[in-house]
C-alpha positions in Angstrom: 100.2 98.2 86.4 98.5 101.5 87.9 94.9 101.9 87.2 93.2 104.9 85.1 91.9 106.5 88.4 95.2 106.7 90.3 97.2 107.7 87.2 94.3 110.4 86.3 94.2 111.7 90.0 98.0 111.7 90.3 98.1 114.0 87.1 94.8 116.1 88.0 97.0 116.7 91.2 100.3 117.4 90.1 98.4 119.7 87.2 96.6 121.8 90.0 99.7 123.5 91.2 103.7 122.9 90.9 104.4 119.7 93.2 100.7 120.0 94.3 100.4 116.2 95.4 103.8 115.8 97.3 103.6 119.1 98.6 100.4 118.3 99.8 100.5 115.0 101.1 104.3 116.6 102.9 101.9 119.1 104.6 99.1 116.5 105.5 101.6 114.3 107.4 103.1 117.1 108.9 99.9 118.5 110.6 99.0 114.8 111.3 102.5 114.1 113.1 101.5 116.9 115.7 99.1 115.2 118.3 95.9 116.9 118.5 96.4 119.2 115.7 93.1 119.8 113.5 92.5 119.4 109.8 90.4 121.9 109.3 92.3 125.3 109.5 93.5 125.7 105.7 89.8 125.4 104.5 88.4 127.4 107.2 90.5 130.0 106.6 89.9 129.8 102.8 86.5 130.0 103.1 87.0 133.5 105.0 88.4 134.6 102.3 85.7 134.1 99.9 83.2 135.3 102.8 85.8 138.5 102.5 85.4 138.8 98.8 81.8 138.3 99.1 81.5 135.3 96.6 80.1 132.0 97.0 82.1 129.1 97.2 80.4 126.6 95.1 80.6 122.9 96.0 79.2 119.6 94.7 78.9 115.8 95.4 79.4 113.3 93.3 79.0 109.5 94.9 80.0 106.8 92.2 79.7 103.4 91.7 75.8 103.2 92.4 73.5 100.4 91.3 71.6 98.3 94.1 69.9 99.8 97.1 72.8 98.3 99.4 73.0 99.0 103.0 76.1 101.6 102.6 74.2 103.3 100.1 71.3 103.9 103.0 74.0 105.1 105.5 75.0 107.5 102.9 71.6 108.4 102.0 70.9 108.9 105.8 73.8 111.3 105.5 72.3 113.5 102.7 68.7 113.7 104.8 70.5 114.8 108.1 72.8 117.6 106.6 70.0 118.2 103.7 72.5 118.1 101.0 72.2 117.4 97.4 74.2 114.2 96.3 74.7 113.3 92.6 74.6 109.5 92.5 76.8 108.1 89.9 75.0 105.3 88.5 76.1 102.1 86.5 72.7 101.2 84.1 73.4 97.8 84.5 73.1 97.8 88.0 70.3 100.2 89.0 67.0 99.0 89.6 63.6 99.2 90.9 64.8 98.9 94.5 67.3 102.0 93.5 64.8 104.2 92.2 62.2 104.0 94.9 65.2 104.7 97.5 66.0 107.7 95.8 62.7 108.7 95.5 62.6 109.1 99.1 65.6 110.9 99.3 64.9 114.9 98.7 68.1 116.4 97.3 69.3 113.1 95.6 69.7 113.1 91.9 71.3 110.4 89.3 73.9 110.7 86.6 75.2 108.3 84.3 78.1 105.9 85.3 79.3 104.1 81.7 76.7 101.7 81.0 78.4 98.2 83.1 81.9 99.2 84.2 83.7 96.5 82.3 87.2 96.7 81.3 87.4 96.5 77.3 91.1 97.9 76.9 93.5 96.0 75.1 96.0 93.8 77.9 98.6 95.9 79.2 96.8 99.6 78.9 94.6 101.2 81.3 91.3 100.5 82.2 88.6 101.8 79.7 84.8 101.1 79.1 83.8 103.6 76.8 86.9 102.4 74.7 88.2 103.0 70.7 89.3 99.6 70.7 85.7 98.4 69.8 83.7 99.5 66.9 82.3 103.0 68.0 78.7 102.1 67.2 78.8 99.6 69.7 80.1 101.9 72.4 77.6 104.8 71.5 75.1 101.9 71.9 75.7 101.3 74.6 75.8 104.7 76.1 72.5 105.4 75.0 70.9 102.1 75.7 72.2 103.0 79.9 70.8 106.9 79.4 67.3 105.3 78.4 67.4 102.5 81.1 68.2 105.8 83.9 65.3 108.1 82.6 63.0 105.1 82.3 63.9 104.0 86.1 64.3 107.1 87.6 62.0 109.7 85.5 62.8 113.3 86.9 65.4 112.3 88.8 67.8 111.5 86.1 69.8 114.3 85.0 71.5 113.6 81.4 75.0 113.5 82.6 78.1 111.2 81.9 81.2 110.1 84.0 83.2 107.6 82.3 84.3 104.4 84.2 87.9 105.1 85.1 87.5 108.8 83.6 88.6 107.4 80.2 85.8 107.9 77.3 87.3 107.5 73.3 87.7 111.1 71.6 85.3 110.5 68.7 82.5 109.4 71.3 82.9 112.5 73.5 83.0 114.6 70.9 79.2 113.4 70.2 77.9 113.8 73.7 75.7 116.2 72.9 74.2 114.5 69.5 74.0 111.4 72.0 71.6 113.4 74.4 74.0 114.1 77.1 74.1 117.7 78.5 76.7 117.1 81.1 80.1 115.5 81.7 82.1 114.7 84.7 85.8 114.0 84.7 88.3 114.2 87.5 90.8 118.0 87.4 90.1 121.4 87.0 88.0 121.4 84.0 89.6 123.3 80.7 88.4 126.8 80.6 86.8 126.6 76.9 84.0 123.8 76.7 85.6 120.5 75.5 82.6 119.5 74.2 80.1 122.0 72.4 76.7 121.6 73.9 78.2 119.8 77.1 78.9 121.2 80.9 81.7 119.6 82.1 82.0 119.7 85.8 84.4 117.4 87.4 85.6 116.1 90.6 88.4 117.6 92.3 88.9 115.7 95.6 88.9 111.8 96.0 88.3 110.9 99.8 88.8 107.2 99.1 92.5 106.1 99.0 92.6 103.5 96.1 96.4 102.8 96.8 95.4 100.8 99.9 94.0 97.3 99.8 91.2 97.0 100.8 90.4 101.0 99.6 90.6 103.4 103.3 89.9 106.8 103.6 92.4 109.8 102.8 93.6 111.5 105.4 91.6 114.3 106.7 94.5 116.5 106.4 95.2 115.5 102.5 91.4 115.8 101.7 90.9 119.4 103.5 94.1 120.3 101.6 92.8 119.6 98.3 89.6 121.0 98.7 91.1 124.4 100.2 93.7 124.0 97.0 91.1 124.3 94.6 88.8 126.8 96.1 92.3 128.8 96.2 92.7 128.2 92.6 89.4 129.3 91.4 89.5 132.4 93.7 92.7 133.3 92.4 91.8 132.8 88.8 94.3 129.8 88.2 91.4 127.3 88.0 87.8 128.4 86.3 86.7 130.3 88.6 82.7 129.2 87.9 83.6 125.5 88.2 82.2 124.4 91.7 84.6 122.0 93.6 83.9 118.6 93.5 83.8 115.9 96.2 83.9 112.3 95.2 82.7 109.6 97.4 82.6 105.8 97.0 79.9 104.5 99.5 80.9 101.2 98.9 84.3 101.4 99.8 84.0 103.6 102.9 85.4 102.5 106.3 84.8 103.7 109.3 87.5 106.8 108.6 85.5 107.8 105.4 81.9 108.3 107.4 83.3 110.0 110.4 85.4 112.5 108.0 82.7 113.4 106.2 80.2 113.8 109.1 83.2 116.5 110.5 83.2 118.1 106.7 79.5 118.5 106.0 79.1 119.9 109.6 81.8 122.5 109.3 80.7 123.7 105.4 77.1 124.1 106.9 78.1 126.1 109.2 79.9 128.6 106.4 78.3 131.3 105.3 80.6 131.5 102.1 79.5 127.8 101.1 76.7 127.1 98.6 75.8 123.4 97.7 74.8 122.9 94.3 73.0 119.8 92.4 73.2 118.1 89.3 70.2 119.7 87.8 71.6 122.9 88.4 75.0 122.0 87.1 74.4 120.3 84.0 71.1 122.0 83.1 71.1 122.6 79.2 73.6 126.0 78.4 74.9 125.9 82.3 78.2 127.6 80.2 
């Protein structure tokens, strides 16, 4: 059975343009097949177009599945501090603890958003994974969501931003419609957001590029060429108004699943982005502020 993450990533890629996933994958493999071919030129060329049009290419970084202050998370924090980047940590309330809160407090630019409640699949057998589901009574699921928000706010104080990242990008429509009522100002899914806000009073800013390849066992890093091609594609679609030009391009990582290639790629990506004058990084407080769009 295909996972919801795999299904939605594929669907979002296809939705971003005609046969986008196949086209980008083919081009990426072709680039990799040429010895010594760097993956960066398509991204740099697109950023140069943004600079030529005197526009800011806004980006944001979301790191999912955060709980305890583990060694991989400490490695990510080291990268954040060295590159002086903002990162939105998508934390699962049940696993978040004081060690995480203390670590976050020491990292300038780190904020926390909510990743479901316990990251447990409640979907019936044979269905795509879902925690914030329609199979259970809405009051129970809503209770978990609000309890999780309170836990993160109590632990993290001002570092917590009330934005929701549903595990497996799944949330029952009737719960989604009530997000503002529950106290959320933000929602983050995957793929280009709709032109009009899907939920009144809630700003949706999504991830658009997954660094980790979940189709391998164990998970591995997507090819540099593939990741770069998807970043450049979303930026181009924003510039050309095929996608919402105001939605920051989201890079999604999962620190616990990073292999050596993932860490190496991120170092190279952030170094190049830091050197480009068109690039502006946005933090979760700015992205998901009440009334942000």
